[in-house]
Every structure is written in C-alpha cells, then in structure tokens.
KOLZA-40268 format. One record per residue (C-alpha): residue number from 1; residue in one letter; x, y, z. Coordinates in steps of 0.001 Angstrom, whole numbers, padded with zeros to 6 digits. Each point is the difference from the previous one (the first is absolute). Example, Ala and Ser with C-alpha at 12.3 -4.5 7.8 and 13.67 -1.06 7.14 Angstrom:
  resi  resn     east    north       up
     1     a   012300  -004500   007800
     2     s   001370   003440  -000660
END
This chain:
  resi  resn     east    north       up
     1     x   047641   071435  -085367
     2     x   003795   000023   000093
     3     x   001689  -003162   001247
     4     x   003243   000441   001964
     5     x   001575  -003288   001025
     6     x   002282   001633   002556
     7     x  -002978   001471   001853
     8     x  -001807  -003297   000504
     9     x   003042  -002176   000770
    10     x   000475  -000669   003716
    11     x   002901   001889   001567
    12     x   001614  -003167   001390
    13     x  -000037  -001538  -003491
    14     x   001677   003061  -001488
    15     x   002789  -000395   002576
    16     x   000160  -003802  -000255
    17     x   003361  -001474  -000957
    18     x  -000910  -003316  -001649
    19     x   001849  -003218   000670
    20     x   002698  -000487  -002590
    21     x   001696  -003271  -000888
    22     x   003049  -000687  -002145
    23     x  -002385  -001495  -002571
    24     x  -001524   003464  -000420
    25     x   003442   001291  -000859
    26     x   001293  -002911  -002137
    27     x  -002313  -001003  -002848
    28     x   002028  -002854  -001509
    29     x  -000974  -003666   000080
    30     x   003530  -001363   000033
    31     x   002550   000398   002779
    32     x   001085  -001267   003393
    33     x  -002736   001097   002362
    34     x   001311   000440   003526
    35     x  -002209   002916   001037
    36     x  -003263  -001419   001412
    37     x   001088  -002827   002329
    38     x  -001768  -002614  -002146
    39     x   000965  -003684  -000041
    40     x   002459  -000119  -002883
    41     x  -000165  -003824  -000142
    42     x  -003576  -000009  -001264
    43     x  -003327  -001279   001353
    44     x  -000847  -003582   001049
    45     x  -002965  -000562  -002306
    46     x   001701  -001826  -002853
    47     x   001043   001119  -003450
    48     x  -003045  -001618  -001635
    49     x  -002247   002828   001262
    50     x  -000475   002771  -002565
    51     x   001813   003223   000953
    52     x   001791  -001826   002884
    53     x   003388   001347  -001064
    54     x  -000875   003528   001136
    55     x  -002045  -000596   003134
    56     x   002937   000566   002330
    57     x   000246   003577  -001295
    58     x  -002254   002953   000695
    59     x  -002142   001042  -002971
    60     x   000395   003191  -002016
    61     x  -001466   002651   002349
    62     x  -001361   002062  -002913
    63     x  -001105  -002964  -002176
    64     x   001543   001588  -003092
    65     x  -000338  -003024  -002318
    66     x  -003669  -000425   000890
    67     x  -000660   003730  -000290
    68     x   001695   000049  -003408
    69     x  -002382  -002713  -001182
    70     x  -002994   001791   001520
    71     x   001138   003217  -001663
    72     x  -000280  -001737  -003378
    73     x  -003441  -001422   000814
    74     x  -001437   003197   001510
    75     x   001738   002554  -002227
    76     x   001312   001885   003018
    77     x   003575   000822   001141
    78     x   001304  -002075   002915
    79     x   000317   003240   001998
    80     x  -003824   000101   000116
    81     x  -000380  -003565   001321
    82     x  -000066  -001261   003588
    83     x  -000303  -003674   000891
    84     x  -001407  -001087   003335
    85     x  -000688  -003180   001916
    86     x  -003551   000049  -001341
    87     x  -001906   003238  -000597
    88     x  -000583   000082   003748
    89     x   003628   001052   000539
    90     x  -000437   002907  -002421
    91     x  -003202   001034   001794
    92     x   001724  -000104   003395
    93     x   002954   002058  -001270
    94     x  -002390   002677  -001262
    95     x  -001318   000440   003541
    96     x   003468   000095   001523
    97     x   001215   002512  -002572
    98     x  -002864   002486  -000042
    99     x  -002327  -000428   003011
   100     x   000913   001238   003466
   101     x  -001492  -002409   002576
   102     x  -002791   001482   002085
   103     x  -000126   003119  -002188
   104     x  -000673  -000756  -003651
   105     x  -002837  -001775  -001775
   106     x  -000788  -001851  -003198
   107     x  -003182  -000412  -002049
   108     x  -001299  -003364  -001166
   109     x  -003131  -000722  -002009
   110     x  -001814  -003099   001263
   111     x  -000744  -002615  -000969
   112     x   003667  -000428  -000857
   113     x   003139  -002002   000790
   114     x   000268  -000397   003763
   115     x   003777   000327   000362
   116     x  -000104   003779  -000478
   117     x  -001885   000339   003271
   118     x   002019  -002723   001759
   119     x   003284   001713  -000918
   120     x  -001406   003335   001153
   121     x  -000937  -001508   003364
   122     x   003438  -001593   000396
   123     x   001602   003384  -000668
   124     x  -002443   001910   002246
   125     x  -001414   002012  -002892
   126     x  -003645   001115  -000071
   127     x  -002176  -001479  -002757
   128     x  -002686   002171  -001562
   129     x  -002572  -001912  -002025
   130     x  -001939   001270  -003004
   131     x  -002181  -002799  -001337
   132     x  -000198  -000794  -003674
   133     x  -003304   000793  -001661
   134     x  -002704  -002632   000352
   135     x  -000600  -002484  -002814
   136     x   002781   001165  -002343
   137     x   002777   000311   002648
   138     x   001577   003187  -001377
   139     x   001921   002711   001861
   140     x  -002034   002712   001697
   141     x   002457   002642  -001165
   142     x  -001593   003061   001574
   143     x  -000307  -001688   003387
   144     x   003591  -001240  -000149
   145     x   001256   003523  -000739
   146     x  -002170   001405   002808
   147     x   001464  -002578   002423
   148     x   003617   001014  -000653
   149     x   001551   002092   002764
   150     x   003463   001366   000777
   151     x   001113  -003352   001423
   152     x  -001232  -002216  -002837
   153     x   003086  -001531  -001582
   154     x  -001211  -002944  -002114
   155     x  -003134  -000962  -001937
   156     x  -000356  -003657  -001029
   157     x  -001880  -001013  -003146
   158     x  -000300  -003670  -000991
   159     x  -000530  -000449  -003762
   160     x  -001319  -002527  -000905
   161     x  -001525   000097   003432
   162     x   000120  -002847   002484
   163     x  -002515  -001441   000986
   164     x  -002409   001480  -002577
   165     x   002028  -000732  -003152
   166     x  -000889   003181  -001895
   167     x   002272   002573  -001554
   168     x   000086   003573   001292
   169     x  -000438   002909  -002406
   170     x   003317   001673  -000909
   171     x  -001600   003461  -000016
   172     x  -000913  -000460   003671
   173     x   003503  -001111   000953
   174     x   001521   002841  -002032
   175     x  -002137   002606   001737
   176     x   001099  -001262   003425
   177     x   003688  -000036  -001014
   178     x  -000241   003584  -001227
   179     x  -001880   001272   003066
   180     x   002165  -001748   002615
   181     x   003455   001076   001203
   182     x   000707  -003435   001471
   183     x   000576  -003379  -001643
   184     x  -002652  -001946  -001922
   185     x   000551  -003761  -000073
   186     x  -001665  -001950  -002807
   187     x   000139  -003708   000804
   188     x  -000040  -001915  -003296
   189     x   000381  -003539   001376
   190     x  -002609  -001258  -002505
   191     x   000846   002235  -002964
   192     x   001025  -002901  -002273
   193     x  -003597  -001250  -000064
   194     x  -001518   003385  -000895
   195     x  -000941   001245  -003459
   196     x   001789   003318   000542
   197     x   003638   000948   000393
   198     x   002054   000606   003113
   199     x   000526   003592   001138
   200     x   003779  -000493  -000178
   201     x   000093   002264  -003070
   202     x  -001414   002838   002145
   203     x   002903  -000035   002486
   204     x   002062   002700  -001809
   205     x  -002999   002349   000200
   206     x  -000775  -000436   003708
   207     x   002879   000041   002527
   208     x  -002370  -000927   002859
   209     x  -001270  -003195  -001687
   210     x   001201  -003414   001210
   211     x  -001149  -003188  -001717
   212     x   000070  -003395   001691
   213     x   000042  -003281  -001895
   214     x   000876  -003583   000869
   215     x   001268  -003269  -001430
   216     x  -002452  -001895   002219
   217     x  -003095   000124  -002203
   218     x   000242  -000267  -003796
   219     x   003633  -001112   000140
   220     x  -000885  -002869   002356
   221     x   002885   000673   002395
   222     x  -001780   000577   003316
   223     x   002427  -002415   001673
   224     x   003110   002119  -000627
   225     x  -001506   003237   001396
   226     x   001065   002750  -002392
   227     x  -001895   003258  -000150
   228     x   000859   003005  -002133
   229     x  -000300   003734   000478
   230     x   000442   002427  -002901
   231     x   000537   003688   000694
   232     x   002287   002960  -000565
   233     x   003702  -000598   000538
   234     x  -000138   002215   003101
   235     x  -002720  -002116   001639
   236     x   001754  -003249  -000960
   237     x   003175   001343   001633
   238     x  -001955   000380   003251
   239     x  -001312  -003575  -000307
   240     x   003555  -001293  -000422
   241     x   001184   002071   002931
   242     x  -002505  -001648   002350
   243     x  -000159  -003604  -001195
   244     x   002072  -002752   001652
   245     x   003261  -000539  -001904
   246     x  -000849  -003438  -001427
   247     x  -003790   000025  -000153
   248     x  -000389  -002232  -003090
   249     x   001708  -003379   000308
   250     x   002226  -001445  -002708
   251     x  -002324  -002860  -000992
   252     x  -002979   002324  -000390
   253     x   002023   002286  -002251
   254     x   001109  -002883  -002224
   255     x  -003501  -001499  -000258
   256     x  -001528   003388  -000819
   257     x   002458   000576  -002854
   258     x  -000751  -003476  -001348
   259     x  -003749   000729   000072
   260     x   000379   003421  -001636
   261     x   001787  -001709  -002878
   262     x  -003153  -002058  -000562
   263     x  -002501   002806  -000501
   264     x  -001886  -001899  -002718
   265     x  -001060  -002675   002487
   266     x  -001269   002682   002374
   267     x  -001968   001715  -002763
   268     x  -001584  -003295  -001045
   269     x  -001060  -000697   003574
   270     x  -001512   003472   000293
   271     x  -002137  -000656  -003089
   272     x  -001158  -003295   001506
   273     x  -000769   001580   003371
   274     x  -001992   002840  -001553
   275     x  -001936  -002482  -002138
   276     x  -000706  -002206   003042
   277     x  -000994   003076   002009
   278     x  -002735   000906  -002457
   279     x  -001168  -003608  -000281
   280     x  -000139  -000297   003779
   281     x  -001870   003275   000336
   282     x  -002693  -001035  -002475
   283     x  -000571  -003297   001815
   284     x   000149   001213   003600
   285     x  -002545   002763  -000580
   286     x  -002616  -002604  -000975
   287     x  -000182  -001505   003493
   288     x  -003172   001060   001875
   289     x   001964   001043   003094
   290     x   002241   002337  -002029
   291     x  -001270   003574  -000177
   292     x   002812   001484  -002066
   293     x   003442  -000741  -001374
   294     x   001901   003255  -000338
   295     x   002025   000751  -003157
   296     x   003684  -000750   000529
   297     x   003304   001152  -001464
   298     x   001921  -002353   002299
   299     x   000424  -003759   000447
   300     x  -002903  -000273   002429
   301     x  -003721   000681   000239
   302     x  -001954   001740   002738
   303     x  -003275  -001880   000373
   304     x  -002964   001447   001912
   305     x  -002134  -002772   001503
   306     x  -003005  -000496   002235
   307     x   002167  -001489   002759
   308     x   003764   000334  -000295
   309     x   000767  -001594   003368
   310     x  -001875  -003218  -000790
   311     x   001408  -000269  -003515
   312     x   003521   000576   001276
   313     x  -000381  -002704   002670
   314     x  -001600  -002418  -002454
   315     x   002829   000406  -002509
   316     x   002588  -000387   002756
   317     x  -001631  -003338   000929
   318     x   000645  -000997  -003620
   319     x   003655   001104   000373
   320     x  -000589   002959  -002306
   321     x   001372   003156   001585
   322     x  -001359   003368  -001103
   323     x   000152   003348   001801
   324     x  -002950   001086   002118
   325     x  -000376   003774  -000422
   326     x  -003365   000269   001762
   327     x   001408   002153   002811
   328     x   001675   002485  -002375
   329     x  -001653   003370  -000618
   330     x  -002051   000043  -003243
   331     x   000635  -003736  -000443
   332     x  -002741  -001303   002275
   333     x  -001152  -003442  -001158
   334     x   003054  -000424  -002220
   335     x   002594  -002675  -000515
   336     x   003125   000488  -002095
   337     x   000887  -002863  -002331
   338     x   003391  -000338  -001660
   339     x  -000101  -001282  -003573
   340     x   001576  -003449   000074
   341     x   000868  -002504  -002689
   342     x  -002813  -001324  -002162
   343     x  -000309  -003131   002165
   344     x   000091   002003   003253
   345     x  -002706   002310  -001279
   346     x  -002110  -002977  -001047
   347     x   000422  -001529   003451
   348     x  -001174   003262   001548
   349     x  -003074   000131  -002239
   350     x  -000911  -003618   000707
   351     x   000266   000642   003735
   352     x  -002172   003125  -000214
   353     x  -002678  -002087  -001702
   354     x  -000222  -001987   003242
   355     x  -000502   003066   002187
   356     x  -003586   000418   001268
END
C-alpha cells in the first residue's frame, strides 16, 4: 500500500513554524555569543568539573558532533538520525506529528512496552490491541491488518520484545509495512543483545519505517537519557520541527561521544551479559517453582512461576528488585529478571534457594 507522508501528517504540524535560535543559523564553535541572553561570565560550579567551561552556554540544538559519531557507528547519514531525551521523547513526538487527538488510533501488540499506550493516552489517541501469539509471542499479522482502519496512523512493534525478550520475525514486520499506509515503529532498544542485525539497513526500502534505539541499555548510559530515532530524511525533518530547541543537554552530548569512542568496551560487556543470561537461564529453570524460562534476545529473562506475587515480595524483602509481570496479558505468573553482574546473579540464585 502506498505511503504518503503528507497525507498522514497533522495539518497543524504542516503549518508549524518551528522555534529558531541563532545557534541554528550559526554553526561555528568560536565567536562572541551575545544572542541567547546567557551568563557570559560562566557558571559557579568550579573549573575542576569536567565540561564546566561550556555549561553557561546552550548546547548544539541539532547535536551535530554526536550525530556525526553516531553516523559512523550506525552507517547512516546524520539526516536520518533524530536524538531525543530518551526514546520516550521520540515516541511522544510521533503522536504529536501524526495522530489527531480524539480521532486517530494506533495499534500495539501486548505484552509490550507500556509507554506506547501511556503516550497515546496523554495525547488522547485510541489504542487498539492485537495480542501476540501465545507461547512464542509473535505478531498475529492477519489480525493486525484486519484491525487497521482509515484512522490508524501508527503500529508499534518491539523487537526484541519487552517484557518477553524474544525477537519478532522480519517477514511478519515486512508484511505489515507493505500493507499499511501509516507508520510502522520498530523499537530496537535491546537490539545489541540479539543474534540478528538491526533493521536500519531496510530504511531506504521502506519510507514508512521508523526505528527506535537507545543508549540506555547496552551502552550503559541510562542516566544521560538519550534515545535515537532513525527514519527517512522527511520524517526526521518533522521530528526536528516539533522538538524543543535544546532537548539534549551539553553534558549528555559530550558523555555520549566519549562512550561511542569506546565501542570495544561495550561489545565486551555485551558478550559477558549474553553469557550470563544463558547461565542464569539454565540455573533458574531448575527451581521447582519455575514453570518456564522463555528464550531471550535481550538482557533480561521472562520467568513463568507458580506464584509471581509471592516470589516478587520475597525477593524485595532480600533487597533484590525484579519486575512483577503477573498482571500483564499473556504473562500471568511471570517475573522479569534483568541479567546482572556475575555476583548479582549469584546473589539472586542464592536467595531463590531460600524461597519456599
């Protein structure tokens, strides 16, 4: 089905004149900056703090240095990259760009990441739910296509999926992209832990595909809140039109560049996490109160138990915090366990031995 970006973009967004600062117009780093009413004397935090010399100035609104580094890592032009204050900002912008409040709808496939529905509710957008298939948690493609109507603007797919941990078949995603005239979001927050490649290479073939990633998981930078969206240049232009002018702070940009220059450390950690994940899985599934540990392509395990509520409370009493997913559709009796360090995982296992 033909995708026409102009047809699904909200009329007010088409007419929107974005906020423009002098820093959008002047790209240099050197000069006398008298445009933004900053404190030209500096900031009172002391010169011994890293990056202190620039904290009195607003950050680059388009994060060009960071995007240039990401472009090298991802093999994608900077024009196809959007950076948000966490992936949640990118998700929210998608609603504001393409979904008319009180009129349009989206499709989600539970069990899945809860912020899709929360953002829809904030933006007064109807949520249509098509559950994943039981046991293997794959897309019910025919039902998803049958659920699409004239006001369906976005379909969210989480791959690897949260909270189940499994990958989603590319053929299923491809079929939905080709049958849908709206936007398909593939959330790849956990892609670094998977044994298959990102769909970034498919972007030139599908103008209605948007891929979300993050620096919060494998890169270990949850504290600086940087999410990424990859899409056609036309969609990225709409993102940049809507976003606040300085949405990524200066320190976060500098730290992210520093981390991206240390990709070998990240890759080594991924290998360790995947190894620990499989070790943890083999040990957890031996407990008598564990019914199943689902296969995972992420840095967590979904564990089906005889009594999730009691296990969750017991572990909390031991100051071990896991996620209780018992109330989530298709995850009844389940807890979600993040793969920790070797010692953290051992502590978890020793505590579970004490559970009766």
